[in-house]
C-alpha positions in Angstrom: -2.8 -27.5 -4.5 -2.9 -25.3 -1.4 -1.4 -26.7 1.7 -3.6 -26.7 4.8 -1.5 -24.0 6.4 -1.6 -21.8 3.3 -5.4 -22.1 3.1 -5.7 -21.1 6.7 -3.5 -18.1 6.1 -5.6 -17.0 3.3 -8.8 -17.3 5.4 -7.2 -15.5 8.2 -6.1 -12.7 5.9 -9.6 -12.2 4.5 -11.1 -12.1 8.0 -8.5 -9.4 9.0 -9.2 -7.3 6.0 -12.9 -7.4 6.4 -12.8 -6.6 10.1 -10.5 -3.7 9.9 -12.2 -2.1 6.9 -10.5 0.9 5.5 -10.2 2.7 8.8 -7.1 2.8 10.9 -7.4 2.8 14.7 -5.1 5.1 16.6 -1.5 4.0 16.9 1.3 5.2 19.2 3.7 5.8 16.4 6.5 7.0 18.6 6.6 3.7 20.5 7.9 1.9 17.5 9.7 3.3 14.5 10.2 1.2 11.4 9.3 1.1 7.7 5.9 -0.4 8.4 4.8 2.1 11.0 6.1 4.9 8.8 4.0 3.8 5.9 1.0 3.3 8.2 1.4 6.8 9.3 1.2 7.9 5.7 -2.0 5.9 5.2 -3.6 7.3 8.3 -2.7 10.9 7.4 -3.8 10.4 3.8 -7.2 9.1 4.8 -7.7 12.1 7.2 -6.8 14.4 4.3 -9.2 12.7 1.9 -6.3 11.9 -0.4 -6.9 9.6 -3.3 -5.8 6.0 -2.8 -3.2 6.3 -5.6 -1.7 9.4 -3.9 -1.4 7.4 -0.6 0.1 4.4 -2.4 2.6 6.7 -4.4 3.6 8.4 -1.0 4.2 5.1 0.5 6.4 4.1 -2.4 8.4 7.3 -2.2 8.8 6.7 1.5 10.1 3.1 1.1 12.4 4.1 -1.7 13.9 6.9 0.3 14.6 4.7 3.3 16.3 2.0 1.2 18.9 4.7 0.5 18.8 6.5 3.9 19.4 5.4 7.5 16.2 5.7 9.5 18.4 6.4 12.6 19.5 9.6 10.9 16.2 10.9 9.5 12.8 11.3 11.1 10.5 8.8 9.4 7.4 10.7 10.2 8.8 14.1 8.8 9.6 12.2 5.6 6.3 10.4 5.7 4.5 13.7 5.7 6.8 15.0 3.0 6.2 12.0 0.8 2.5 12.5 1.1 2.8 16.2 0.2 5.0 15.4 -2.8 2.8 12.6 -3.9 -0.2 14.9 -3.9 1.6 17.2 -6.4 2.8 14.5 -8.6 -0.7 12.8 -8.8 -2.6 15.9 -9.5 -4.2 15.6 -6.0 -2.7 18.6 -4.3 -2.7 18.7 -0.5 -2.3 22.0 1.3 1.0 22.2 3.1 -0.7 23.6 6.2 -3.2 20.7 6.2 -0.5 18.1 5.9 1.4 19.8 8.8 -1.6 19.9 11.1 -2.7 16.4 10.4 0.7 14.8 10.7 1.3 16.8 14.0 -2.1 15.7 15.4 -1.5 12.1 14.3 1.8 12.0 16.2 0.4 13.9 19.1 -3.2 12.8 19.7 -5.7 15.4 20.6 -3.2 18.2 20.2 -4.7 21.5 18.9 -3.8 22.8 15.4 -0.4 24.4 15.2 -0.3 28.0 16.0 1.6 30.5 13.7 4.7 30.5 15.9 8.3 29.2 15.7 7.1 25.6 15.9 4.9 26.0 12.9 7.6 27.7 10.8 10.3 25.2 11.8 8.1 22.3 10.8 7.2 24.0 7.5 10.9 24.7 6.7 11.8 21.1 7.7 9.2 19.6 5.2 10.3 21.9 2.4 14.0 20.9 3.0 13.0 17.3 3.4 11.2 17.5 0.0 14.3 18.6 -1.7 16.4 15.9 -0.1 13.8 13.2 -0.9 13.8 14.2 -4.6 17.6 14.3 -4.8 18.0 10.9 -3.1 15.4 9.4 -5.6 17.3 11.2 -8.5 13.9 13.1 -9.2 12.3 9.9 -10.3 9.1 10.5 -8.3 6.5 9.1 -10.8 7.4 5.5 -11.4 5.1 2.8 -12.8 2.4 1.6 -10.4 0.6 -1.7 -10.4 -2.9 0.0 -10.4 -3.1 0.6 -14.1 -2.1 -3.1 -14.8 -4.7 -4.3 -12.3 -7.6 -2.5 -13.9 -6.6 -3.9 -17.4 -6.3 -7.5 -15.9 -9.6 -7.3 -14.1 -11.3 -6.0 -17.1 -9.9 -8.9 -19.2 -10.8 -11.5 -16.5 -14.4 -10.3 -16.3 -14.8 -11.6 -19.8 -13.9 -15.1 -18.7 -16.6 -15.4 -16.0 -20.4 -15.6 -16.4 -21.9 -12.2 -15.7 -23.9 -13.5 -12.7 -20.8 -15.1 -11.1 -18.7 -11.9 -11.6 -21.4 -9.8 -10.0 -21.7 -12.2 -7.0 -18.0 -12.1 -6.0 -16.4 -8.7 -5.0 -13.1 -9.8 -6.8 -12.2 -6.3 -7.9 -12.9 -4.7 -4.6 -10.8 -7.3 -2.7 -8.0 -7.2 -5.2 -7.7 -3.4 -5.1 -7.8 -3.5 -1.3 -5.0 -6.0 -1.2 -3.0 -4.0 -3.6 -3.4 -0.8 -1.4 -2.5 -2.6 1.8 0.6 -4.2 0.2 2.1 -0.6 -0.1 2.4 -0.7 3.7 5.4 -3.0 3.3 8.6 -2.1 1.5 8.4 -5.5 -0.2 6.1 -4.0 -2.8 9.4 -2.5 -4.3 10.9 -6.0 -4.8 8.5 -7.1 -7.6 7.5 -5.7 -10.9 4.1 -3.8 -11.1 2.6 -6.4 -13.3 3.5 -9.3 -10.9 2.2 -7.4 -7.8 -1.1 -6.7 -9.6 -1.6 -10.3 -10.6 -0.6 -11.6 -7.1 -3.2 -9.4 -5.5 -5.9 -10.6 -7.9 -4.6 -14.2 -7.3 -5.0 -13.8 -3.5 -8.5 -12.4 -3.9 -9.4 -15.5 -6.0 -8.0 -17.8 -3.3 -9.9 -16.0 -0.5 -13.2 -16.5 -2.3 -12.3 -20.0 -3.5 -12.8 -19.1 -7.2 -11.1 -20.8 -10.1 -10.8 -18.9 -13.4 -12.7 -20.8 -16.0 -10.6 -23.0 -18.4 -7.6 -23.0 -16.0 -6.1 -25.3 -13.4 -4.6 -23.9 -10.3 -2.5 -27.1 -9.7 -1.0 -28.1 -12.9 -1.9 -25.3 -15.3 -2.6 -23.7 -17.6 -2.4 -20.8 -15.0 -4.6 -17.8 -15.7 -1.9 -15.3 -15.0 0.4 -16.7 -17.6 -1.7 -15.0 -20.2 -0.7 -11.6 -18.7 2.8 -12.3 -17.7 4.8 -15.3 -19.2 7.6 -14.8 -16.8 5.4 -15.2 -13.7 5.5 -18.8 -12.4 3.6 -20.5 -9.6 6.4 -20.3 -7.1 6.9 -16.5 -7.6 3.2 -16.0 -7.6 2.9 -17.6 -4.1 5.9 -15.8 -2.9 4.3 -12.5 -3.5 1.0 -13.6 -2.2 2.7 -14.6 1.1 4.3 -11.3 1.3 0.9 -9.6 1.0 -0.5 -11.8 3.7 2.4 -11.0 6.0 1.2 -7.3 6.0 -1.8 -8.2 8.1 0.4 -10.0 10.7 2.5 -6.8 11.0 -0.6 -4.7 11.4 -1.5 -6.8 14.6 1.9 -6.0 16.0 1.7 -2.2 15.8 1.3 -0.6 19.3 -2.1 1.0 20.0 
C-alpha cells in the first residue's frame, strides 16, 4: 500500500507534468552545468528543431552515456549535447541539418542572438561538432543505436488495453501520461541504470498511480502484480525504486536556473 508521502509525491508529479506541458521555459544554461541541464538543453533544442521524441530521447541517452565515460570539466556539455542531437537524428532516420542544429544551439545558449554568420565563429563551431561526433562515437565504441524502452511500452500498453473495459480505457489518458513520463525520464542519467523493459513498466505504473487506477484482476498490495506478466524479474521494490527516480526528475526541473 502507498505511504502518505509516496501518494503526495505522485500527486505533485502529476500536477507538475500537467502544468509544464511539453514546452520548456527559457533557462540560463551557463549558470549551472551538469548532466540534467545538458539533457534539458537537448530537449529544448530538439523541440525547436521539430525533432521526433525518439530522436530527442536517443540524443539524451548518447549524452548521458558519453559523460559516464568523460569528465564534464574537460568537455563542453552543450557542444556534446548539440552533437548528440545531430548524431541521433541520423541514426533514427530523422535527419537534422547541421546548420540548423548549430544556429538553434547557439541561440539557446545565447538568448536573442542573431543566426550565426558565415565567419570564423561559424566554421569553428561546425568543425567542433564534427570532431565531437567522432569522439562521441569512439567513446561509445560506435554503439549508437541501443535498445530503447519505447517499443516495449507500446507493446505493454496494447496488451493492457485488453484488460480494461473499453469505456474505462478511453476515459483515462494512461498511454499519454506513460509516454510523457518515459520521455521526461530521459532528462536524468538514471534512465541508464535499468533495463528498457523495467523503465517502460515503471512509467506505466506511475501513470496508473497518478490516476488511481488498478489493473483488473491484480492487487497492488500483495499481488498478483500486473507487471509480473511482462517481466518476471521485476519486483515491487524495484518498481517503486524506478518510479521514485522518475518523480525526482520533476524536483530537478524546479531547481534549474531561469
